[in-house]
C-alpha positions in Angstrom: 19.5 -14.2 -13.2 16.4 -13.6 -10.2 17.9 -9.7 -9.5 17.9 -9.0 -13.4 13.8 -10.7 -12.8 13.4 -9.0 -9.4 14.8 -5.4 -11.3 11.4 -5.6 -14.2 8.9 -6.8 -11.3 10.5 -3.6 -9.5 11.0 -1.4 -12.5 6.6 -2.6 -13.8 5.6 -2.2 -10.1 7.1 1.7 -9.9 5.5 2.1 -13.5 2.0 2.8 -12.2 0.4 4.1 -15.8 1.3 0.2 -17.3 -2.1 -1.0 -15.3 -4.9 -0.9 -13.9 -5.1 0.6 -9.9 -8.6 -2.1 -9.1 -7.3 -5.3 -7.7 -7.6 -8.6 -9.9 -7.2 -11.8 -9.0 -4.0 -14.0 -10.7 -4.4 -15.3 -13.8 -2.5 -19.6 -14.0 0.1 -19.7 -16.2 -1.8 -22.5 -17.9 -4.8 -20.8 -18.4 -3.8 -18.3 -20.0 -1.0 -20.2 -22.3 -4.5 -21.0 -24.1 -2.3 -23.0 -26.9 -0.4 -25.1 -24.8 2.8 -24.5 -26.0 4.9 -23.5 -22.8 5.0 -20.2 -23.0 2.5 -17.0 -23.2 2.5 -14.4 -25.5 1.3 -11.5 -25.2 -2.4 -11.7 -27.0 -2.6 -14.8 -24.9 -1.5 -11.9 -21.9 -3.4 -9.6 -23.4 -6.7 -11.7 -22.6 -6.8 -11.8 -19.2 -4.9 -8.8 -19.1 -6.8 -6.2 -20.8 -4.6 -3.2 -19.7 -1.1 -4.4 -20.2 1.2 -2.6 -22.6 3.8 -4.1 -25.3 6.4 -1.9 -23.6 5.2 -4.0 -20.2 5.0 -7.0 -21.3 8.6 -6.3 -23.0 9.6 -5.3 -19.6 9.4 -9.1 -18.3 10.2 -10.4 -21.2 13.9 -11.1 -19.7 15.2 -13.5 -23.2 13.7 -11.2 -25.6 12.4 -14.0 -27.6 8.2 -11.8 -27.5 7.3 -15.2 -25.1 6.8 -15.7 -21.8 8.2 -18.2 -19.8 6.7 -19.2 -16.3 9.1 -17.5 -14.1 8.4 -14.0 -16.2 5.2 -14.2 -16.4 5.5 -14.7 -12.4 6.9 -11.5 -12.1 4.6 -10.3 -14.5 1.6 -11.5 -12.1 3.8 -10.1 -8.8 4.1 -6.3 -10.4 0.9 -6.9 -11.2 -0.8 -7.4 -7.7 1.7 -5.0 -5.9 0.0 -2.0 -7.7 
């Protein structure tokens, strides 16, 4: 799982078009998970990362359930910070 997660992070880090190039503070999972269901939806993620595309979201949604777990969200934030 960690190798897959790292591959997703690397993929996002290399796709500079997916994120704006300005540095932005990393959002906290609990803050982004506005409905407190333990996952982050695309809509919730885009509320704090408006530049986030559906394709980039899907790339880190490793279990393809349409929601990001804490680990998947952390990978997204790490890839965004690497930009």
